[in-house]
N, C-alpha and C positions, 0 to 999 in steps of 0.2 A: 589837879591840871591847870592851871591857872592861865588865864586870856583864853577859855573855853569858848567856843564860837556858841551862837546862840539857841542852837537844832543840835538833836543827838537821832544820828541813821544809827539801826538796828540791822545789823547783817550775819547772814550764818546760813547753815543749811535747812530745808524744811525738818520740823520737827526740833530744831535747836531752845525752842521758846520766844519767837521774835515779836508775836502777839500780845501771849501773854506777859512777860517782862516788859514790855511797850508798855499794856496796861497798868502795868505797878508803877513804872518810873515816872509818868505823866502822873500816875493820882500823885505821889509824893515829893513829886518837884512842880507840881500846883502847872504843868506844863499843857498845852493842849494835844490827843492820841493820834495816830494816824496812821489806820493800817492799808499800806498800797493797794495790797490785794484787794480788799473793802471797797477803795475810792475807784479802783478799775470796774468792779463788779455795778456799782454804782451809776460809774457814767456809762459804761457799755451797755446796760440791763442784762448782763452773761452773765453766768461763773465762770470761776477763773478753767477748767475742767470743758468747758462749752468751748470757751474761745480755744482752748489748744486744740480740741477736736474737730470745731468748723472751721477755725480758720487756719490753726497751724503757730508751733511754737512761734516764729518770726513774727507774725503780725503781735502775738501777743507783746513782747519785748519791744516793739515799737510801742504799740498801747502803753506798756506798762514806764517808758521814758516819757514820752509824751505827758502822760498823767501826772508824774512826779517833776517834769520840768513846770509845769505852770501850777501847781501848789501854790497855795495861800500863806506865805511865808512870814504873814506879819508879825505872830505872837511865836513864842518857844514853841518848837514842838519835838515831838519824839516819833519817831519814823521808824513804822517796821516795815522793809521791805520784803521784796520777795526773796527767796534764797538767791536765783537767778541774778537779781538785778545788777550788783555791781559786774558783775563781767562784762558790762558796757565798756569802755574806759570814760564816755559824755559823762555816763554818770556816778559814775569812783570819781569824776571831778568833781563835777556837782554837788557830790554829797561833800568833798574834802573841803569845798567854798565855803559851801554853807552851814556845817556843823562839825561835831566830835560823831567817830564814825567804830560801834563799839559791836566786835566780832562774840556773836555768840553761842561759845564751841561744845561740840559733841561729837562723840567718837560714835561709829557705825553703830555699834553695838545701842547705844546709845538710843538712837534714832530709829534704828529698827524698832524697839521697844515702843517708844511713843507715836509710831503711827502705822503699825502693823493693820490695824483696823481701819485705815484713811484710805480714801482713794486722791488720792495724787495725780497729776496729769503726767508727769517724767518719773514715777513709783507704780504701774500696774499691777495687781495685785495677780498672782502674790508679791508682797515683797519680800524682795530677797539682801541680806546685806552684804552678799556682795556687789549687786547694783548702786547699794549706797555708795562704798567704796569708790565705785569708779567716779559717783558724780562727785565724790568730795576731792577727792585726788585732780581733777578738772578746775576745781573751783577752789584750790586750799590756796594758792599764790595769791590771788586775789583775795580774799580772807587777811590773808595775811597782813595787806596793807592797813587794817583798821588800825585807829590809836591807840586805842583798847582793847585786848581779849581778856573774857572770863569762860571759865571753863561752867557751866551749865548743869555738869552731873552731882557737883557736887555741892550746889547751893542750891535755896528754893529761890521761886520769881522773886518773891518779895525780897530775901537778903540780896539777891542779883542787883533787883533796883538801887537799893540802901545802899551797896557796894557801890554803883556806878552813881549814884549823885554824891556819898564820899570822895570818888577820885573827881569832880568835877567842880566841885564847891570847897 
């Protein structure tokens, strides 16, 4: 992909591998890595589940946008976004302006297997495939706007990182 913008934004459902792949992409491309959820937790002093529980999803989404738009993008970065981050049009426009958007795809069965034992704000236990399908259906049209689509079911995180590098360089 010639004339790639300097930053790489990873989008996709929870459990699609954004954080893990992001670390690998940053490492092999010598980019700075930012996990947006970790940055929100650092700045607010609260965990993501606590923000959802205490303040609600709308407050979390506002914080997510505020933190992202204030990021220091003076050096090339790989940014792992939260699964709902691209749903706000201003966030999608910001990513399109500043970088290449990569959608890490996974079907609901794969996501279920990956997050089954985790505590996620939008996925209360017991985690079920039907709830994942609903969220994925709500988000897929936005995710499809990404510049690059990569299926994370068939590649290791390191292979995905190498594939992203090959596409961009």
